[in-house]
C-alpha positions in Angstrom: -36.8 6.4 53.4 -34.1 7.9 56.6 -31.0 7.7 54.9 -31.8 7.9 51.2 -28.9 9.5 49.6 -30.0 12.1 46.8 -27.3 12.9 44.0 -27.9 15.5 41.2 -25.4 16.1 38.4 -25.7 18.9 36.3 -24.5 19.7 33.2 -21.4 20.3 32.3 -20.0 18.5 36.1 -16.7 16.8 35.6 -15.1 15.1 38.6 -11.4 13.4 38.4 -11.8 9.5 38.6 -8.2 7.5 37.7 -9.3 4.0 37.3 -6.9 1.6 37.1 -8.9 -1.6 38.2 -7.1 -4.1 35.8 -3.4 -3.1 35.6 -2.4 -5.9 37.8 -3.5 -8.9 40.2 -1.6 -10.8 42.7 -1.1 -14.6 43.1 -0.1 -17.2 44.9 3.4 -18.5 44.6 4.1 -19.2 40.9 5.1 -22.8 41.5 0.8 -23.4 42.3 0.6 -22.2 38.4 2.0 -25.8 37.5 -1.7 -27.1 38.9 -4.9 -27.5 36.9 -7.6 -25.8 39.9 -5.1 -22.6 39.7 -5.1 -22.4 35.6 -9.2 -22.4 35.8 -9.7 -19.9 38.2 -7.1 -17.8 36.2 -8.9 -18.5 32.9 -12.0 -17.7 34.4 -11.3 -14.5 35.9 -9.6 -13.3 33.1 -12.8 -14.6 30.7 -14.9 -11.7 32.9 -12.4 -9.3 34.1 -8.9 -8.8 32.1 -6.0 -8.1 33.8 -3.1 -7.0 32.5 -0.6 -7.8 35.0 0.0 -10.7 37.4 2.6 -10.6 40.5 3.3 -13.1 43.0 6.1 -14.4 44.7 8.1 -17.7 44.4 10.3 -16.6 41.2 13.3 -17.9 42.8 11.8 -20.5 45.5 13.1 -23.7 45.2 10.2 -25.2 44.2 10.6 -23.0 40.6 13.8 -25.1 40.2 15.5 -22.3 38.7 18.8 -22.3 40.7 21.1 -25.4 40.5 24.0 -26.6 41.9 26.6 -29.4 40.9 30.5 -30.5 41.6 32.8 -30.5 38.8 36.5 -31.0 39.4 35.9 -30.7 43.0 34.4 -27.1 43.0 31.1 -26.1 43.1 29.6 -24.8 40.0 25.5 -23.1 39.5 23.8 -23.4 36.4 20.2 -22.1 35.7 17.0 -24.1 35.0 14.0 -22.6 32.8 11.9 -26.0 32.3 9.0 -24.7 34.7 9.4 -20.8 34.2 8.8 -21.7 30.6 5.7 -23.3 31.6 4.4 -20.7 33.8 5.3 -17.8 31.7 3.9 -19.3 28.9 0.6 -20.0 30.8 0.3 -16.2 32.0 1.2 -15.2 27.8 -2.1 -17.9 26.4 -4.2 -15.5 29.1 -3.2 -12.3 27.8 -0.9 -11.3 31.1 2.0 -9.8 31.3 4.1 -10.1 34.9 5.0 -8.2 37.3 8.3 -9.7 37.9 8.9 -9.9 41.8 12.7 -11.1 42.4 12.4 -12.9 45.4 12.4 -15.4 47.6 16.4 -16.3 47.8 16.7 -20.1 46.2 17.8 -22.4 49.0 21.6 -23.3 48.4 22.1 -19.6 47.1 20.7 -18.4 50.6 23.5 -17.5 53.3 21.2 -18.3 56.5 18.7 -20.8 57.3 15.5 -18.2 57.5 12.2 -19.9 56.1 8.7 -18.2 55.7 5.4 -20.1 54.7 4.4 -23.6 54.7 6.0 -24.2 51.7 9.9 -22.8 53.3 10.6 -19.6 51.1 14.0 -18.8 52.4 14.3 -14.8 53.6 17.7 -14.6 54.2 20.2 -12.2 51.8 22.4 -14.5 49.0 25.9 -15.7 50.4 27.3 -14.8 47.4 25.7 -11.3 45.8 27.4 -11.6 42.5 25.8 -15.0 41.7 22.4 -13.2 42.6 22.5 -10.9 40.1 24.1 -13.4 37.5 20.8 -15.3 38.2 19.0 -12.4 37.5 20.1 -11.6 34.3 20.7 -14.8 33.2 16.4 -14.8 33.7 16.1 -12.1 32.2 18.0 -12.6 29.2 16.3 -16.2 28.5 12.9 -14.5 28.6 13.8 -11.7 26.2 15.2 -14.8 24.3 11.7 -16.5 24.0 9.3 -13.4 24.2 11.3 -11.0 22.5 13.3 -8.6 24.2 11.0 -5.3 23.1 7.7 -7.2 25.1 9.9 -8.4 28.5 11.2 -4.6 28.9 7.5 -3.7 29.7 7.5 -6.2 32.3 8.1 -4.3 35.7 10.6 -6.0 38.0 10.0 -5.4 41.6 13.1 -6.2 44.2 11.6 -8.3 46.9 8.8 -8.1 49.1 7.9 -6.9 52.4 11.5 -6.4 53.6 10.4 -4.6 56.7 9.3 -7.7 58.1 11.7 -9.9 59.7 10.2 -13.1 58.7 9.9 -12.2 55.0 13.7 -10.6 55.2 16.4 -11.4 58.1 16.2 -9.5 60.8 13.9 -6.5 58.9 17.5 -5.4 57.7 17.0 -1.8 55.9 20.8 -1.2 55.6 21.4 -5.1 53.9 18.1 -4.3 51.5 19.5 -1.3 50.2 22.6 -3.4 48.8 20.2 -5.9 47.6 18.1 -3.4 45.8 20.7 -1.7 44.5 22.9 -4.7 43.1 19.7 -5.8 41.8 18.6 -2.8 40.1 22.3 -2.2 38.6 21.9 -5.9 37.4 19.0 -5.5 35.4 20.1 -2.8 34.1 22.9 -3.9 32.5 21.1 -6.4 30.6 18.6 -3.3 28.9 18.3 0.2 30.5 14.5 0.3 29.0 13.7 -2.2 32.0 11.8 -0.2 35.0 12.5 -1.4 38.2 11.4 -0.3 41.8 10.6 -1.4 45.2 10.8 -1.2 48.7 7.6 -3.2 48.5 6.9 -2.7 52.0 4.1 -3.5 54.0 2.3 -1.2 56.8 3.5 -0.2 60.0 7.0 0.8 59.1 6.6 1.9 55.8 7.2 5.9 56.3 10.6 4.9 58.0 11.5 2.1 55.0 9.7 4.2 52.4 11.9 7.8 53.8 15.2 5.6 53.8 14.6 3.8 50.4 14.1 7.1 48.8 17.0 9.3 50.6 19.1 6.2 49.8 18.4 6.5 45.9 19.1 10.6 46.3 22.7 9.6 47.7 23.7 7.2 45.2 22.4 8.9 42.5 19.6 5.8 41.5 17.4 6.6 38.7 14.7 4.3 40.7 11.8 4.4 38.5 9.0 3.5 40.5 8.0 2.5 44.4 5.9 -0.3 45.6 4.5 -0.6 48.6 1.2 -2.3 49.7 -2.3 -1.7 51.5 -4.5 -4.0 54.0 -7.1 -2.0 56.0 -7.7 -4.1 59.2 -6.7 -4.5 62.7 -4.9 -7.2 64.6 -7.1 -10.4 64.0 -8.0 -12.9 66.3 -7.5 -16.2 65.7 -10.2 -19.2 66.1 -9.0 -22.6 65.0 -8.3 -22.2 61.2 -9.6 -18.8 61.0 -8.5 -15.0 61.2 -11.4 -12.4 62.3 -10.7 -9.1 61.8 -11.8 -5.5 62.5 -11.7 -3.1 59.6 -9.7 0.0 60.6 -11.0 3.7 59.2 -10.2 3.8 55.9 -9.7 7.5 56.1 -6.9 6.3 58.0 -5.6 3.9 55.7 -6.0 6.5 52.3 -4.2 9.1 54.7 -1.5 6.6 55.1 -1.5 6.4 51.1 -0.6 10.2 50.9 2.5 9.5 53.3 4.3 7.6 50.6 3.5 10.5 47.7 4.7 13.1 49.7 8.0 11.3 50.7 8.6 11.2 47.3 7.8 14.3 46.3 10.4 15.9 48.5 12.7 15.0 46.4 12.9 17.2 43.1 14.3 14.1 40.7 11.8 11.5 41.9 8.6 14.0 42.2 5.6 12.6 40.3 7.4 8.9 40.2 5.2 6.4 40.2 3.0 4.6 42.3 2.4 0.8 42.5 0.5 -0.7 45.3 1.7 -4.5 44.5 -1.1 -5.7 46.9 -4.0 -4.6 48.4 -6.8 -6.1 50.1 -8.7 -5.8 53.8 -7.0 -8.3 55.5 -3.8 -9.3 55.3 -3.9 -12.4 56.4 -5.1 -15.9 53.7 -7.8 -17.0 56.6 -9.5 -13.8 56.7 -12.7 -14.9 56.9 -14.1 -11.1 56.0 -12.6 -12.4 52.1 -15.7 -14.6 51.2 -18.4 -11.9 52.7 -20.3 -9.5 51.1 -19.0 -6.8 53.5 -15.2 -7.5 51.4 -16.8 -6.4 48.0 -18.7 -3.3 49.7 -15.5 -2.4 51.0 -13.4 -2.7 48.3 -15.6 -0.8 45.9 -14.6 2.3 48.1 -11.1 1.4 47.8 -11.2 1.2 44.2 -13.3 4.8 43.9 -10.0 6.5 45.1 -6.6 4.4 45.3 -6.1 5.6 41.9 -6.0 9.3 43.3 -1.9 9.1 44.3 -1.6 5.2 42.8 -0.4 4.3 39.2 -1.9 0.7 39.7 -3.5 -1.0 43.0 -3.2 -5.0 43.0 -5.8 -6.9 44.4 -4.5 -10.0 46.5 -5.4 -12.2 45.0 -7.4 -13.6 41.9 -7.8 -17.3 43.3 -7.8 -19.1 46.1 -4.9 -21.7 44.9 -3.0 -20.5 48.1 -0.6 -22.0 50.3 1.2 -20.2 53.0 -0.4 -21.0 56.0 -1.3 -24.6 55.2 -3.4 -26.3 52.1 -7.1 -25.0 53.5 -9.6 -27.1 54.7 -12.4 -25.9 53.0 -13.8 -24.3 49.5 -14.9 -21.3 52.1 -12.2 -20.6 54.3 -11.5 -16.3 54.2 -8.8 -17.6 51.5 -8.1 -14.4 49.3 -8.9 -15.1 46.7 -11.9 -13.1 44.2 -12.8 -16.9 43.1 -13.3 -20.1 45.6 -12.7 -23.6 44.8 -14.5 -24.6 41.8 -14.3 -21.1 40.0 -17.4 -20.0 42.5 -17.1 -16.4 42.3 -17.4 -14.2 45.7 -18.7 -10.9 45.9 -15.5 -9.0 45.6 -15.1 -10.7 41.8 -18.3 -8.7 40.6 -17.0 -5.2 42.4 -14.0 -5.4 39.9 -16.2 -6.4 37.2 -18.1 -4.0 37.8 -15.5 -1.7 37.6 -13.5 -2.8 34.9 -17.0 -2.4 32.9 -16.6 1.4 33.9 -12.8 1.8 33.0 -14.0 0.1 29.0 -16.8 2.2 28.5 -14.6 5.3 27.8 -17.0 7.3 30.3 -16.2 10.9 32.0 -16.3 10.9 35.7 -19.4 13.1 36.5 -19.8 12.5 40.3 -17.9 10.5 42.8 -18.4 10.3 46.5 -17.4 7.5 49.1 -21.0 5.6 47.8 -20.8 6.0 44.0 -19.4 6.7 40.7 -20.8 7.4 38.2 -20.0 8.3 34.7 -21.3 9.9 31.4 -20.5 8.4 28.1 -20.1 10.7 24.9 -23.1 10.0 23.6 -25.0 11.0 27.0 -25.6 7.7 28.4 -24.7 7.2 32.1 -23.1 4.3 34.4 -22.1 4.0 37.8 -21.0 1.8 40.6 -23.0 2.5 44.1 -22.1 0.8 47.4 -23.7 0.4 50.7 -21.2 -0.7 53.5 -22.6 -2.1 56.8 -20.0 -2.6 59.4 -22.4 -2.3 62.7 -25.5 -2.5 63.7 -26.1 1.7 63.9 -25.6 1.5 59.9 -27.8 1.7 57.2 -29.2 -1.8 56.4 -31.0 -1.3 53.2 -29.8 2.3 51.3 -31.5 4.1 48.4 -29.3 5.9 46.0 -32.1 8.3 44.3 -30.3 9.7 41.4 -30.8 13.0 38.9 -29.3 13.6 35.8 -29.4 15.5 32.7 -31.1 13.8 29.9 -30.9 14.8 26.2 -33.3 12.0 25.1 -36.8 11.1 26.5 -36.6 7.6 26.8 -34.2 5.4 28.5 -33.5 1.9 29.8 -32.2 1.3 33.3 -30.5 -1.8 33.9 -29.1 -3.0 37.2 -26.7 -6.1 38.2 -27.3 -6.7 42.0 -24.9 -7.9 44.6 -25.8 -7.9 48.5 -26.2 -10.6 51.0 -29.5 -12.3 49.9 -29.2 -12.1 45.9 -25.9 -13.2 45.5 -23.8 -14.5 48.6 -22.4 -17.8 48.2 -20.8 -17.9 51.4 -24.7 -18.2 52.8 -26.0 -21.0 50.5 -22.7 -23.0 51.5 -23.7 -22.3 55.3 -27.5 -23.6 54.3 -25.9 -26.5 52.9 -24.1 -27.4 56.1 -21.1 -26.0 55.0 -19.6 -29.0 53.3 -15.5 -29.4 53.7 -15.7 -31.3 49.9 -17.8 -30.2 47.5 -19.3 -32.4 44.5 -20.1 -31.0 41.5 -23.9 -30.8 41.7 -23.0 -28.5 45.0 -20.5 -26.5 42.9 -22.7 -25.7 40.1 -25.8 -24.6 43.3 -23.2 -22.2 44.7 -22.0 -20.5 41.0 -26.0 -20.0 40.9 -25.9 -18.8 44.2 -23.2 -16.3 43.4 -24.8 -14.6 40.1 -25.7 -10.8 40.5 -29.2 -9.9 40.3 -29.8 -8.4 36.8 -33.0 -6.1 36.0 -34.4 -3.7 33.9 -37.1 -0.5 33.4 -38.2 1.6 31.5 -37.2 5.3 32.3 -39.1 8.2 30.8 -37.2 11.9 31.3 -39.2 14.9 32.7 -38.1 18.5 31.4 -34.9 17.6 30.7 -33.9 15.1 33.8 -33.9 11.6 34.0 -34.6 10.5 38.0 -33.3 6.9 38.6 -33.5 5.1 41.7 -31.0 2.5 43.2 -31.9 -0.4 45.7 -28.8 -1.5 47.9 -29.0 -4.4 50.3 -27.0 -5.0 53.4 -23.1 -4.5 51.6 -24.9 -4.4 48.7 -22.6 -3.0 45.0 -24.9 -1.9 42.0 -24.1 -1.8 39.4 -26.4 0.2 36.3 -26.4 1.6 33.0 -28.8 4.2 31.9 -28.9 3.6 27.7 -31.5 6.1 25.9 -34.0 4.3 23.3 -37.3 4.6 22.2 -39.3 1.7 22.0 -39.8 0.1 18.5 -42.5 -2.3 18.3 -43.4 -4.5 15.8 -46.4 -4.3 13.9 -49.5 -5.5 16.0 -47.2 -5.9 19.2 -48.4 -4.8 22.2 -46.5 -5.8 25.5 -49.0 -5.0 27.9 -51.8 -7.0 26.0 -49.4 -10.4 26.2 -49.0 -10.0 29.9 -52.3 -10.6 30.2 -52.9 -12.7 27.7 -56.1 -11.8 25.6 
């Protein structure tokens, strides 16, 4: 078939591949963790993937009710309330998650100005009193250490603010004021326990090079031993808005990877920071919670490519977000609304969910990478078995609608079982099923069950015999398909009198 991809692996081939797929995942603001739907989606994701950290906005926002003021003897005093914080953190711990603490946004009563952002009114101005801001940080950390143990809590990374290079997220996108916020926050955290790892500046694209350069220079000049650098990574051009939805054109992925390399280059200019970890604390294709691409098979295929390379220069990369319980621009109108999440309303997995499941299986296998390019990753276990992921992005009319990947692998055994799990627009596409149902805005339970069924990968198996020390397999990838495969050695061991082919004939 024209467009077939042929991959030949030789004995002894080794390819660098840093797969940190499960380090962290994003979430809507922390206050949403108090809802049942949020907890159901999180438990579902953890059961099937199992991330280690979770990172989101709103730790200090008003709906978490941490910062409180009161009047006493004619003076305004402050105190901290951890009732909701404990509920949220307990729920994270119950599903095996450590927080990646983002210090933000500003409590309304502590905010210097009146600027807010989002449907839920996140305050995005500096504190009116940096002493109180630092005291609030320290009070929160000490409470967490008392509750969960100091040795545990110091393993939770701490990030200062979110996207301060955008005026809406930080008043005026004031670089000088942000550096002050970071410096004061860094010292406050380290005063509680120097073992805490603290980083920033959590910038998005556009002015990222300017901000990261200024951030590193400030840390250098002030001899701040910053523990890591954070940034975000999205891969679309400016979206077009139609009604409740945003439509976006994907940018060249190589441009995005090159942009990520600039962060590594800026950091490594400074001998004292060379090799400092970089955490991508948000990434996805589209940066809008109404980005229709998020629900599609195209998104799953694009993220498969991203996951194959994001570990090259980054310590971690946190998908934004695990679920569709998310309200930055208001409460969604429909179950498929372009939300960031891996799962839609009712724990309906989107195609990208399975991309993460597949990469997590690669990570858990303990296998060593023997092949990697922009269409496939292949690992070999110590016992000689193979597993991998392949994908087929179809972004335009000139792209290959269906592709075969032909793999030739060194084989020490004669017989193997080939298992594949396929996700593409035909066999695992809940968005299409929802569309064909008439795009109901409010799902009944029977409709949710049908959509979950439509969101299941196609499982296929086959017997493979090696020839002259090689095993040849064929993977068929549909439009915007992602296929996971395992090639496991094992001879047939039939019971006495059993003949499979005869059983099929019914004679």
